[in-house]
N, CA, C, O and the ligand as a Tripos MOL2 file, in Angstrom:
@<TRIPOS>MOLECULE
protein
  289   287    73     0     0
PROTEIN
NO_CHARGES

@<TRIPOS>ATOM
      1 N         -94.7400  155.3210  183.7470 N.3       1 MET1
      2 CA        -94.5640  153.8990  183.4130 C.3       1 MET1
      3 C         -95.1460  153.6190  182.0300 C.2       1 MET1
      4 O         -96.1860  154.1610  181.6550 O.2       1 MET1
      5 N         -94.4660  152.7780  181.2940 N.am      2 ALA2
      6 CA        -94.9560  152.4040  179.9680 C.3       2 ALA2
      7 C         -96.2330  151.5800  180.0850 C.2       2 ALA2
      8 O         -96.4130  150.8040  181.0230 O.2       2 ALA2
      9 N         -97.1010  151.7690  179.1180 N.am      3 LYS3
     10 CA        -98.3540  151.0230  179.1220 C.3       3 LYS3
     11 C         -98.5380  150.2800  177.8090 C.2       3 LYS3
     12 O         -98.0220  150.6830  176.7660 O.2       3 LYS3
     13 N         -99.2890  149.1810  177.8860 N.am      4 CYS4
     14 CA        -99.5900  148.3880  176.7090 C.3       4 CYS4
     15 C        -100.3890  149.2160  175.7060 C.2       4 CYS4
     16 O        -101.3550  149.8880  176.0690 O.2       4 CYS4
     17 N         -99.9770  149.1600  174.4500 N.am      5 ALA5
     18 CA       -100.6640  149.9260  173.4170 C.3       5 ALA5
     19 C        -102.0330  149.3300  173.1130 C.2       5 ALA5
     20 O        -102.8920  150.0070  172.5480 O.2       5 ALA5
     21 N        -102.2380  148.0880  173.4780 N.am      6 ARG6
     22 CA       -103.4760  147.4000  173.1170 C.3       6 ARG6
     23 C        -104.5410  147.4860  174.2140 C.2       6 ARG6
     24 O        -105.7140  147.7270  173.9290 O.2       6 ARG6
     25 N        -104.1230  147.2850  175.4770 N.am      7 CYS7
     26 CA       -105.1170  147.2470  176.5530 C.3       7 CYS7
     27 C        -104.8650  148.2780  177.6410 C.2       7 CYS7
     28 O        -105.7160  148.4710  178.5090 O.2       7 CYS7
     29 N        -103.7090  148.9490  177.6160 N.am      8 GLY8
     30 CA       -103.4600  150.0130  178.5890 C.3       8 GLY8
     31 C        -102.9320  149.5300  179.9210 C.2       8 GLY8
     32 O        -102.7600  150.3360  180.8350 O.2       8 GLY8
     33 N        -102.6700  148.2440  180.0620 N.am      9 SER9
     34 CA       -102.1160  147.7250  181.3120 C.3       9 SER9
     35 C        -100.6450  148.1040  181.4310 C.2       9 SER9
     36 O         -99.9790  148.3110  180.4170 O.2       9 SER9
     37 N        -100.1340  148.1960  182.6470 N.am     10 PRO10
     38 CA        -98.7070  148.4880  182.8350 C.3      10 PRO10
     39 C         -97.8480  147.3890  182.2260 C.2      10 PRO10
     40 O         -98.2600  146.2310  182.1570 O.2      10 PRO10
     41 N         -96.6590  147.7600  181.7870 N.am     11 LEU11
     42 CA        -95.7560  146.7830  181.1990 C.3      11 LEU11
     43 C         -94.7100  146.3450  182.2110 C.2      11 LEU11
     44 O         -94.2360  147.1520  183.0110 O.2      11 LEU11
     45 N         -94.3530  145.0770  182.1780 N.am     12 SER12
     46 CA        -93.3070  144.5490  183.0430 C.3      12 SER12
     47 C         -92.0170  144.3930  182.2550 C.2      12 SER12
     48 O         -92.0390  144.1220  181.0550 O.2      12 SER12
     49 N         -90.8960  144.5660  182.9400 N.am     13 GLY13
     50 CA        -89.6150  144.3510  182.2880 C.3      13 GLY13
     51 C         -89.4520  142.8960  181.9210 C.2      13 GLY13
     52 O         -89.9100  142.0060  182.6380 O.2      13 GLY13
     53 N         -88.7940  142.6580  180.7930 N.am     14 LYS14
     54 CA        -88.6320  141.2820  180.3410 C.3      14 LYS14
     55 C         -87.3230  141.1460  179.5840 C.2      14 LYS14
     56 O         -86.9600  142.0000  178.7750 O.2      14 LYS14
     57 N         -86.6280  140.0640  179.8620 N.am     15 HIS15
     58 CA        -85.4440  139.7640  179.0880 C.3      15 HIS15
     59 C         -85.8280  138.7980  177.9750 C.2      15 HIS15
     60 O         -86.3440  137.7090  178.2290 O.2      15 HIS15
     61 N         -85.5760  139.2020  176.7690 N.am     16 GLY16
     62 CA        -85.9420  138.3600  175.6440 C.3      16 GLY16
     63 C         -84.7400  137.5900  175.1220 C.2      16 GLY16
     64 O         -83.5980  138.0430  175.1980 O.2      16 GLY16
     65 N         -85.0350  136.4190  174.5940 N.am     17 TYR17
     66 CA        -83.9760  135.6090  174.0040 C.3      17 TYR17
     67 C         -84.5960  134.8000  172.8790 C.2      17 TYR17
     68 O         -85.6660  134.2100  173.0310 O.2      17 TYR17
     69 N         -83.9150  134.7840  171.7660 N.am     18 SER18
     70 CA        -84.4490  134.0340  170.6430 C.3      18 SER18
     71 C         -83.3180  133.5450  169.7660 C.2      18 SER18
     72 O         -82.2640  134.1750  169.6800 O.2      18 SER18
     73 N         -83.5440  132.4260  169.1190 N.am     19 LYS19
     74 CA        -82.5430  131.9070  168.2040 C.3      19 LYS19
     75 C         -83.2340  131.6050  166.8900 C.2      19 LYS19
     76 O         -84.1530  130.7890  166.8200 O.2      19 LYS19
     77 N         -82.7740  132.2770  165.8550 N.am     20 ARG20
     78 CA        -83.3830  132.0900  164.5490 C.3      20 ARG20
     79 C         -82.2790  132.0470  163.4970 C.2      20 ARG20
     80 O         -81.3120  132.8070  163.5600 O.2      20 ARG20
     81 N         -82.4360  131.1720  162.5570 N.am     21 ALA21
     82 CA        -81.5180  131.1010  161.4260 C.3      21 ALA21
     83 C         -80.0620  131.0580  161.8860 C.2      21 ALA21
     84 O         -79.1920  131.6970  161.2930 O.2      21 ALA21
     85 N         -79.8100  130.2930  162.9560 N.am     22 ASN22
     86 CA        -78.4670  130.1180  163.4900 C.3      22 ASN22
     87 C         -77.8560  131.3990  164.0310 C.2      22 ASN22
     88 O         -76.6410  131.4830  164.2120 O.2      22 ASN22
     89 N         -78.7030  132.4110  164.2950 N.am     23 LYS23
     90 CA        -78.2150  133.6310  164.9310 C.3      23 LYS23
     91 C         -78.9700  133.8170  166.2420 C.2      23 LYS23
     92 O         -80.1790  133.5970  166.3160 O.2      23 LYS23
     93 N         -78.2290  134.2300  167.2820 N.am     24 GLU24
     94 CA        -78.8560  134.4300  168.5830 C.3      24 GLU24
     95 C         -79.1380  135.9060  168.8000 C.2      24 GLU24
     96 O         -78.3400  136.7710  168.4380 O.2      24 GLU24
     97 N         -80.2740  136.1690  169.3900 N.am     25 TYR25
     98 CA        -80.6450  137.5460  169.6970 C.3      25 TYR25
     99 C         -81.0010  137.6550  171.1710 C.2      25 TYR25
    100 O         -81.8030  136.8800  171.6920 O.2      25 TYR25
    101 N         -80.3910  138.6270  171.8290 N.am     26 ARG26
    102 CA        -80.7610  138.9010  173.2180 C.3      26 ARG26
    103 C         -81.1900  140.3520  173.2940 C.2      26 ARG26
    104 O         -80.6000  141.2260  172.6590 O.2      26 ARG26
    105 N         -82.2050  140.5890  174.0660 N.am     27 SER27
    106 CA        -82.6700  141.9570  174.2050 C.3      27 SER27
    107 C         -83.4540  142.1110  175.4970 C.2      27 SER27
    108 O         -83.9340  141.1310  176.0670 O.2      27 SER27
    109 N         -83.5780  143.3410  175.9500 N.am     28 GLN28
    110 CA        -84.4170  143.6230  177.1060 C.3      28 GLN28
    111 C         -85.5830  144.4610  176.6430 C.2      28 GLN28
    112 O         -85.3990  145.4780  175.9750 O.2      28 GLN28
    113 N         -86.7540  144.0480  176.9870 N.am     29 GLY29
    114 CA        -87.9200  144.7830  176.5430 C.3      29 GLY29
    115 C         -88.9900  144.7910  177.6030 C.2      29 GLY29
    116 O         -88.7220  144.5560  178.7810 O.2      29 GLY29
    117 N         -90.2120  145.0660  177.1720 N.am     30 TYR30
    118 CA        -91.3270  145.1270  178.1090 C.3      30 TYR30
    119 C         -92.4650  144.2750  177.5990 C.2      30 TYR30
    120 O         -92.6930  144.1690  176.3940 O.2      30 TYR30
    121 N         -93.1690  143.6740  178.5220 N.am     31 ILE31
    122 CA        -94.2800  142.8200  178.1460 C.3      31 ILE31
    123 C         -95.5160  143.2230  178.9510 C.2      31 ILE31
    124 O         -95.4250  143.5650  180.1300 O.2      31 ILE31
    125 N         -96.6590  143.1760  178.2920 N.am     32 CYS32
    126 CA        -97.9240  143.5450  178.9270 C.3      32 CYS32
    127 C         -98.2320  142.6210  180.1010 C.2      32 CYS32
    128 O         -98.1220  141.4010  179.9820 O.2      32 CYS32
    129 N         -98.6190  143.2050  181.2380 N.am     33 ASN33
    130 CA        -98.9620  142.3870  182.4110 C.3      33 ASN33
    131 C        -100.1020  141.4240  182.1140 C.2      33 ASN33
    132 O        -100.1350  140.3110  182.6370 O.2      33 ASN33
    133 N        -101.0280  141.8510  181.2810 N.am     34 ARG34
    134 CA       -102.1710  140.9770  180.9870 C.3      34 ARG34
    135 C        -101.7850  139.8640  180.0200 C.2      34 ARG34
    136 O        -102.4060  138.8010  180.0110 O.2      34 ARG34
    137 N        -100.7450  140.1120  179.1950 N.am     35 LYS35
    138 CA       -100.3110  139.0540  178.2970 C.3      35 LYS35
    139 C         -99.7420  137.8850  179.0950 C.2      35 LYS35
    140 O         -99.8670  136.7260  178.6980 O.2      35 LYS35
    141 N         -99.1120  138.2080  180.2310 N.am     36 VAL36
    142 CA        -98.5220  137.1700  181.0830 C.3      36 VAL36
    143 C         -99.5730  136.1510  181.4920 C.2      36 VAL36
    144 O         -99.2790  134.9600  181.5950 O.2      36 VAL36
    145 N        -100.7960  136.6120  181.7230 N.am     37 VAL37
    146 CA       -101.8690  135.7010  182.1390 C.3      37 VAL37
    147 C        -102.7690  135.3260  180.9670 C.2      37 VAL37
    148 O        -103.8390  134.7460  181.1500 O.2      37 VAL37
    149 N        -102.3190  135.6670  179.7570 N.am     38 GLY38
    150 CA       -103.0580  135.2440  178.5700 C.3      38 GLY38
    151 C        -104.2710  136.0860  178.2410 C.2      38 GLY38
    152 O        -105.1270  135.6670  177.4620 O.2      38 GLY38
    153 N        -104.3540  137.2880  178.8370 N.am     39 ALA39
    154 CA       -105.5430  138.1140  178.6400 C.3      39 ALA39
    155 C        -105.3280  139.1960  177.5900 C.2      39 ALA39
    156 O        -106.2260  139.9990  177.3330 O.2      39 ALA39
    157 N        -104.1580  139.2220  176.9870 N.am     40 CYS40
    158 CA       -103.8740  140.2470  175.9820 C.3      40 CYS40
    159 C        -102.9390  139.6370  174.9500 C.2      40 CYS40
    160 O        -102.0610  138.8460  175.2930 O.2      40 CYS40
    161 N        -103.1230  140.0010  173.6990 N.am     41 ASN41
    162 CA       -102.2790  139.4230  172.6620 C.3      41 ASN41
    163 C        -101.2640  140.4250  172.1170 C.2      41 ASN41
    164 O        -100.7150  140.2350  171.0310 O.2      41 ASN41
    165 N        -101.0190  141.4930  172.8770 N.am     42 GLN42
    166 CA       -100.0090  142.4600  172.4600 C.3      42 GLN42
    167 C         -98.6360  141.8000  172.4720 C.2      42 GLN42
    168 O         -98.2740  141.1240  173.4350 O.2      42 GLN42
    169 N         -97.8820  141.9960  171.4090 N.am     43 ARG43
    170 CA        -96.5440  141.4110  171.3600 C.3      43 ARG43
    171 C         -95.5720  142.3250  172.0980 C.2      43 ARG43
    172 O         -95.7060  143.5480  172.0750 O.2      43 ARG43
    173 N         -94.5910  141.7090  172.7530 N.am     44 SER44
    174 CA        -93.6330  142.5050  173.5090 C.3      44 SER44
    175 C         -92.7220  143.2710  172.5730 C.2      44 SER44
    176 O         -92.5140  142.8920  171.4200 O.2      44 SER44
    177 N         -92.1800  144.3710  173.1040 N.am     45 MET45
    178 CA        -91.2510  145.1620  172.2980 C.3      45 MET45
    179 C         -90.0190  144.3430  171.9460 C.2      45 MET45
    180 O         -89.4370  144.5040  170.8730 O.2      45 MET45
    181 N         -89.6300  143.4630  172.8630 N.am     46 ALA46
    182 CA        -88.4660  142.6350  172.5940 C.3      46 ALA46
    183 C         -88.7080  141.7500  171.3800 C.2      46 ALA46
    184 O         -87.8280  141.5780  170.5370 O.2      46 ALA46
    185 N         -89.9020  141.1940  171.3020 N.am     47 GLU47
    186 CA        -90.2310  140.3420  170.1710 C.3      47 GLU47
    187 C         -90.2140  141.1440  168.8770 C.2      47 GLU47
    188 O         -89.7370  140.6630  167.8490 O.2      47 GLU47
    189 N         -90.7260  142.3480  168.9280 N.am     48 ARG48
    190 CA        -90.7140  143.1750  167.7170 C.3      48 ARG48
    191 C         -89.2850  143.5100  167.3120 C.2      48 ARG48
    192 O         -88.9460  143.5140  166.1290 O.2      48 ARG48
    193 N         -88.4430  143.7940  168.3240 N.am     49 TYR49
    194 CA        -87.0540  144.1200  168.0370 C.3      49 TYR49
    195 C         -86.3740  142.9210  167.3740 C.2      49 TYR49
    196 O         -85.6550  143.0680  166.3850 O.2      49 TYR49
    197 N         -86.6110  141.7470  167.9300 N.am     50 ILE50
    198 CA        -86.0090  140.5320  167.3830 C.3      50 ILE50
    199 C         -86.4810  140.3230  165.9510 C.2      50 ILE50
    200 O         -85.6920  139.9790  165.0710 O.2      50 ILE50
    201 N         -87.7750  140.5320  165.7240 N.am     51 GLU51
    202 CA        -88.3100  140.3430  164.3800 C.3      51 GLU51
    203 C         -87.6780  141.3250  163.3930 C.2      51 GLU51
    204 O         -87.3680  140.9670  162.2570 O.2      51 GLU51
    205 N         -87.4940  142.5610  163.8420 N.am     52 THR52
    206 CA        -86.8750  143.5630  162.9790 C.3      52 THR52
    207 C         -85.4590  143.1480  162.6100 C.2      52 THR52
    208 O         -85.0450  143.2550  161.4560 O.2      52 THR52
    209 N         -84.7170  142.6690  163.6200 N.am     53 GLN53
    210 CA        -83.3450  142.2360  163.3580 C.3      53 GLN53
    211 C         -83.3380  141.0390  162.4070 C.2      53 GLN53
    212 O         -82.4740  140.9280  161.5380 O.2      53 GLN53
    213 N         -84.3030  140.1560  162.5830 N.am     54 PHE54
    214 CA        -84.3840  138.9650  161.7430 C.3      54 PHE54
    215 C         -84.6770  139.3490  160.2950 C.2      54 PHE54
    216 O         -84.0960  138.7830  159.3690 O.2      54 PHE54
    217 N         -85.5740  140.3070  160.1040 N.am     55 ILE55
    218 CA        -85.9140  140.7530  158.7530 C.3      55 ILE55
    219 C         -84.7060  141.4390  158.1080 C.2      55 ILE55
    220 O         -84.4420  141.2630  156.9190 O.2      55 ILE55
    221 N         -83.9750  142.2260  158.9110 N.am     56 LYS56
    222 CA        -82.7590  142.8560  158.3790 C.3      56 LYS56
    223 C         -81.7700  141.7820  157.9270 C.2      56 LYS56
    224 O         -81.1150  141.9050  156.8910 O.2      56 LYS56
    225 N         -81.6840  140.7230  158.7400 N.am     57 TYR57
    226 CA        -80.7790  139.6290  158.4030 C.3      57 TYR57
    227 C         -81.2090  138.9690  157.0970 C.2      57 TYR57
    228 O         -80.3760  138.6850  156.2370 O.2      57 TYR57
    229 N         -82.4990  138.7290  156.9510 N.am     58 LEU58
    230 CA        -83.0040  138.1260  155.7200 C.3      58 LEU58
    231 C         -82.7270  139.0410  154.5360 C.2      58 LEU58
    232 O         -82.3210  138.5880  153.4660 O.2      58 LEU58
    233 N         -82.9530  140.3390  154.7410 N.am     59 ASN59
    234 CA        -82.7150  141.2860  153.6580 C.3      59 ASN59
    235 C         -81.2520  141.2880  153.2320 C.2      59 ASN59
    236 O         -80.9310  141.4700  152.0570 O.2      59 ASN59
    237 N         -80.3620  141.0780  154.2200 N.am     60 SER60
    238 CA        -78.9440  141.0950  153.9120 C.3      60 SER60
    239 C         -78.5490  139.9160  153.0320 C.2      60 SER60
    240 O         -77.5030  139.9330  152.3830 O.2      60 SER60
    241 N         -79.3960  138.8960  153.0190 N.am     61 LEU61
    242 CA        -79.1290  137.7270  152.1910 C.3      61 LEU61
    243 C         -79.6780  137.8840  150.7770 C.2      61 LEU61
    244 O         -79.4890  137.0230  149.9180 O.2      61 LEU61
    245 N         -80.3750  139.0250  150.5540 N.am     62 ASN62
    246 CA        -80.9720  139.2870  149.2510 C.3      62 ASN62
    247 C         -81.9700  138.2080  148.8330 C.2      62 ASN62
    248 O         -82.0130  137.7840  147.6780 O.2      62 ASN62
    249 N         -82.7540  137.7870  149.7900 N.am     63 ILE63
    250 CA        -83.8060  136.8230  149.4920 C.3      63 ILE63
    251 C         -85.0000  137.5650  148.8910 C.2      63 ILE63
    252 O         -85.4280  138.5870  149.4260 O.2      63 ILE63
    253 N         -85.5360  137.0560  147.7830 N.am     64 PRO64
    254 CA        -86.7000  137.7130  147.1800 C.3      64 PRO64
    255 C         -87.8360  137.8330  148.1960 C.2      64 PRO64
    256 O         -88.0840  136.8980  148.9580 O.2      64 PRO64
    257 N         -88.5240  138.9670  148.2130 N.am     65 PRO65
    258 CA        -89.5680  139.2250  149.2280 C.3      65 PRO65
    259 C         -90.6390  138.1460  149.3030 C.2      65 PRO65
    260 O         -91.1390  137.8720  150.3940 O.2      65 PRO65
    261 N         -91.0110  137.5250  148.1890 N.am     66 HIS66
    262 CA        -92.0950  136.5460  148.2520 C.3      66 HIS66
    263 C         -91.6590  135.2970  149.0170 C.2      66 HIS66
    264 O         -92.4920  134.5890  149.5830 O.2      66 HIS66
    265 N         -90.3420  135.0290  149.0310 N.am     67 ILE67
    266 CA        -89.8550  133.9030  149.8180 C.3      67 ILE67
    267 C         -89.8300  134.2620  151.2930 C.2      67 ILE67
    268 O         -90.1520  133.4330  152.1440 O.2      67 ILE67
    269 N         -89.4450  135.5080  151.6000 N.am     68 VAL68
    270 CA        -89.4740  135.9560  152.9970 C.3      68 VAL68
    271 C         -90.8860  135.8520  153.5490 C.2      68 VAL68
    272 O         -91.0770  135.4680  154.7030 O.2      68 VAL68
    273 N         -91.8590  136.1880  152.7440 N.am     69 ASP69
    274 CA        -93.2560  136.0880  153.1970 C.3      69 ASP69
    275 C         -93.6080  134.6590  153.5600 C.2      69 ASP69
    276 O         -94.3570  134.4210  154.5080 O.2      69 ASP69
    277 N         -93.0790  133.7190  152.8180 N.am     70 ASP70
    278 CA        -93.3630  132.3210  153.1210 C.3      70 ASP70
    279 C         -92.7570  131.9080  154.4520 C.2      70 ASP70
    280 O         -93.3520  131.1330  155.2010 O.2      70 ASP70
    281 N         -91.5590  132.4330  154.7460 N.am     71 VAL71
    282 CA        -90.8720  132.0700  155.9770 C.3      71 VAL71
    283 C         -91.5710  132.6690  157.1870 C.2      71 VAL71
    284 O         -91.7480  132.0010  158.2060 O.2      71 VAL71
    285 N         -91.9610  133.9160  157.0710 N.am     72 THR72
    286 CA        -92.5540  134.5880  158.2180 C.3      72 THR72
    287 C         -94.0420  134.3340  158.2030 C.2      72 THR72
    288 O         -94.7590  134.8080  159.0850 O.2      72 THR72
    289 ZN       -102.0560  144.4450  176.9110 Zn       73 ZN73
@<TRIPOS>BOND
     1     1     2 1
     2     2     3 1
     3     3     4 2
     4     3     5 am
     5     5     6 1
     6     6     7 1
     7     7     8 2
     8     7     9 am
     9     9    10 1
    10    10    11 1
    11    11    12 2
    12    11    13 am
    13    13    14 1
    14    14    15 1
    15    15    16 2
    16    15    17 am
    17    17    18 1
    18    18    19 1
    19    19    20 2
    20    19    21 am
    21    21    22 1
    22    22    23 1
    23    23    24 2
    24    23    25 am
    25    25    26 1
    26    26    27 1
    27    27    28 2
    28    27    29 am
    29    29    30 1
    30    30    31 1
    31    31    32 2
    32    31    33 am
    33    33    34 1
    34    34    35 1
    35    35    36 2
    36    35    37 am
    37    37    38 1
    38    38    39 1
    39    39    40 2
    40    39    41 am
    41    41    42 1
    42    42    43 1
    43    43    44 2
    44    43    45 am
    45    45    46 1
    46    46    47 1
    47    47    48 2
    48    47    49 am
    49    49    50 1
    50    50    51 1
    51    51    52 2
    52    51    53 am
    53    53    54 1
    54    54    55 1
    55    55    56 2
    56    55    57 am
    57    57    58 1
    58    58    59 1
    59    59    60 2
    60    59    61 am
    61    61    62 1
    62    62    63 1
    63    63    64 2
    64    63    65 am
    65    65    66 1
    66    66    67 1
    67    67    68 2
    68    67    69 am
    69    69    70 1
    70    70    71 1
    71    71    72 2
    72    71    73 am
    73    73    74 1
    74    74    75 1
    75    75    76 2
    76    75    77 am
    77    77    78 1
    78    78    79 1
    79    79    80 2
    80    79    81 am
    81    81    82 1
    82    82    83 1
    83    83    84 2
    84    83    85 am
    85    85    86 1
    86    86    87 1
    87    87    88 2
    88    87    89 am
    89    89    90 1
    90    90    91 1
    91    91    92 2
    92    91    93 am
    93    93    94 1
    94    94    95 1
    95    95    96 2
    96    95    97 am
    97    97    98 1
    98    98    99 1
    99    99   100 2
   100    99   101 am
   101   101   102 1
   102   102   103 1
   103   103   104 2
   104   103   105 am
   105   105   106 1
   106   106   107 1
   107   107   108 2
   108   107   109 am
   109   109   110 1
   110   110   111 1
   111   111   112 2
   112   111   113 am
   113   113   114 1
   114   114   115 1
   115   115   116 2
   116   115   117 am
   117   117   118 1
   118   118   119 1
   119   119   120 2
   120   119   121 am
   121   121   122 1
   122   122   123 1
   123   123   124 2
   124   123   125 am
   125   125   126 1
   126   126   127 1
   127   127   128 2
   128   127   129 am
   129   129   130 1
   130   130   131 1
   131   131   132 2
   132   131   133 am
   133   133   134 1
   134   134   135 1
   135   135   136 2
   136   135   137 am
   137   137   138 1
   138   138   139 1
   139   139   140 2
   140   139   141 am
   141   141   142 1
   142   142   143 1
   143   143   144 2
   144   143   145 am
   145   145   146 1
   146   146   147 1
   147   147   148 2
   148   147   149 am
   149   149   150 1
   150   150   151 1
   151   151   152 2
   152   151   153 am
   153   153   154 1
   154   154   155 1
   155   155   156 2
   156   155   157 am
   157   157   158 1
   158   158   159 1
   159   159   160 2
   160   159   161 am
   161   161   162 1
   162   162   163 1
   163   163   164 2
   164   163   165 am
   165   165   166 1
   166   166   167 1
   167   167   168 2
   168   167   169 am
   169   169   170 1
   170   170   171 1
   171   171   172 2
   172   171   173 am
   173   173   174 1
   174   174   175 1
   175   175   176 2
   176   175   177 am
   177   177   178 1
   178   178   179 1
   179   179   180 2
   180   179   181 am
   181   181   182 1
   182   182   183 1
   183   183   184 2
   184   183   185 am
   185   185   186 1
   186   186   187 1
   187   187   188 2
   188   187   189 am
   189   189   190 1
   190   190   191 1
   191   191   192 2
   192   191   193 am
   193   193   194 1
   194   194   195 1
   195   195   196 2
   196   195   197 am
   197   197   198 1
   198   198   199 1
   199   199   200 2
   200   199   201 am
   201   201   202 1
   202   202   203 1
   203   203   204 2
   204   203   205 am
   205   205   206 1
   206   206   207 1
   207   207   208 2
   208   207   209 am
   209   209   210 1
   210   210   211 1
   211   211   212 2
   212   211   213 am
   213   213   214 1
   214   214   215 1
   215   215   216 2
   216   215   217 am
   217   217   218 1
   218   218   219 1
   219   219   220 2
   220   219   221 am
   221   221   222 1
   222   222   223 1
   223   223   224 2
   224   223   225 am
   225   225   226 1
   226   226   227 1
   227   227   228 2
   228   227   229 am
   229   229   230 1
   230   230   231 1
   231   231   232 2
   232   231   233 am
   233   233   234 1
   234   234   235 1
   235   235   236 2
   236   235   237 am
   237   237   238 1
   238   238   239 1
   239   239   240 2
   240   239   241 am
   241   241   242 1
   242   242   243 1
   243   243   244 2
   244   243   245 am
   245   245   246 1
   246   246   247 1
   247   247   248 2
   248   247   249 am
   249   249   250 1
   250   250   251 1
   251   251   252 2
   252   251   253 am
   253   253   254 1
   254   254   255 1
   255   255   256 2
   256   255   257 am
   257   257   258 1
   258   258   259 1
   259   259   260 2
   260   259   261 am
   261   261   262 1
   262   262   263 1
   263   263   264 2
   264   263   265 am
   265   265   266 1
   266   266   267 1
   267   267   268 2
   268   267   269 am
   269   269   270 1
   270   270   271 1
   271   271   272 2
   272   271   273 am
   273   273   274 1
   274   274   275 1
   275   275   276 2
   276   275   277 am
   277   277   278 1
   278   278   279 1
   279   279   280 2
   280   279   281 am
   281   281   282 1
   282   282   283 1
   283   283   284 2
   284   283   285 am
   285   285   286 1
   286   286   287 1
   287   287   288 2
@<TRIPOS>SUBSTRUCTURE
     1 MET1         2 RESIDUE 1 A MET
     2 ALA2         6 RESIDUE 1 A ALA
     3 LYS3        10 RESIDUE 1 A LYS
     4 CYS4        14 RESIDUE 1 A CYS
     5 ALA5        18 RESIDUE 1 A ALA
     6 ARG6        22 RESIDUE 1 A ARG
     7 CYS7        26 RESIDUE 1 A CYS
     8 GLY8        30 RESIDUE 1 A GLY
     9 SER9        34 RESIDUE 1 A SER
    10 PRO10       38 RESIDUE 1 A PRO
    11 LEU11       42 RESIDUE 1 A LEU
    12 SER12       46 RESIDUE 1 A SER
    13 GLY13       50 RESIDUE 1 A GLY
    14 LYS14       54 RESIDUE 1 A LYS
    15 HIS15       58 RESIDUE 1 A HIS
    16 GLY16       62 RESIDUE 1 A GLY
    17 TYR17       66 RESIDUE 1 A TYR
    18 SER18       70 RESIDUE 1 A SER
    19 LYS19       74 RESIDUE 1 A LYS
    20 ARG20       78 RESIDUE 1 A ARG
    21 ALA21       82 RESIDUE 1 A ALA
    22 ASN22       86 RESIDUE 1 A ASN
    23 LYS23       90 RESIDUE 1 A LYS
    24 GLU24       94 RESIDUE 1 A GLU
    25 TYR25       98 RESIDUE 1 A TYR
    26 ARG26      102 RESIDUE 1 A ARG
    27 SER27      106 RESIDUE 1 A SER
    28 GLN28      110 RESIDUE 1 A GLN
    29 GLY29      114 RESIDUE 1 A GLY
    30 TYR30      118 RESIDUE 1 A TYR
    31 ILE31      122 RESIDUE 1 A ILE
    32 CYS32      126 RESIDUE 1 A CYS
    33 ASN33      130 RESIDUE 1 A ASN
    34 ARG34      134 RESIDUE 1 A ARG
    35 LYS35      138 RESIDUE 1 A LYS
    36 VAL36      142 RESIDUE 1 A VAL
    37 VAL37      146 RESIDUE 1 A VAL
    38 GLY38      150 RESIDUE 1 A GLY
    39 ALA39      154 RESIDUE 1 A ALA
    40 CYS40      158 RESIDUE 1 A CYS
    41 ASN41      162 RESIDUE 1 A ASN
    42 GLN42      166 RESIDUE 1 A GLN
    43 ARG43      170 RESIDUE 1 A ARG
    44 SER44      174 RESIDUE 1 A SER
    45 MET45      178 RESIDUE 1 A MET
    46 ALA46      182 RESIDUE 1 A ALA
    47 GLU47      186 RESIDUE 1 A GLU
    48 ARG48      190 RESIDUE 1 A ARG
    49 TYR49      194 RESIDUE 1 A TYR
    50 ILE50      198 RESIDUE 1 A ILE
    51 GLU51      202 RESIDUE 1 A GLU
    52 THR52      206 RESIDUE 1 A THR
    53 GLN53      210 RESIDUE 1 A GLN
    54 PHE54      214 RESIDUE 1 A PHE
    55 ILE55      218 RESIDUE 1 A ILE
    56 LYS56      222 RESIDUE 1 A LYS
    57 TYR57      226 RESIDUE 1 A TYR
    58 LEU58      230 RESIDUE 1 A LEU
    59 ASN59      234 RESIDUE 1 A ASN
    60 SER60      238 RESIDUE 1 A SER
    61 LEU61      242 RESIDUE 1 A LEU
    62 ASN62      246 RESIDUE 1 A ASN
    63 ILE63      250 RESIDUE 1 A ILE
    64 PRO64      254 RESIDUE 1 A PRO
    65 PRO65      258 RESIDUE 1 A PRO
    66 HIS66      262 RESIDUE 1 A HIS
    67 ILE67      266 RESIDUE 1 A ILE
    68 VAL68      270 RESIDUE 1 A VAL
    69 ASP69      274 RESIDUE 1 A ASP
    70 ASP70      278 RESIDUE 1 A ASP
    71 VAL71      282 RESIDUE 1 A VAL
    72 THR72      286 RESIDUE 1 A THR
    73 ZN73       289 GROUP 0 **** ****
């Protein structure tokens, strides 16, 4: 079973959904069991995946990096 990289707790399956910059992202990932109860601040893999896709999208627009930093 996958474990949280931050606290070592087992990870639960999670369906992620996010809408950013008029684009929708759906993904399935894992979330730390302790994060569910607020005891861990590890970000879910789904959130990281969404963020990666979002950054790729920003890059595709050729936005200067210093502006991307302001957005994120
Ligand atoms: Zn954790």
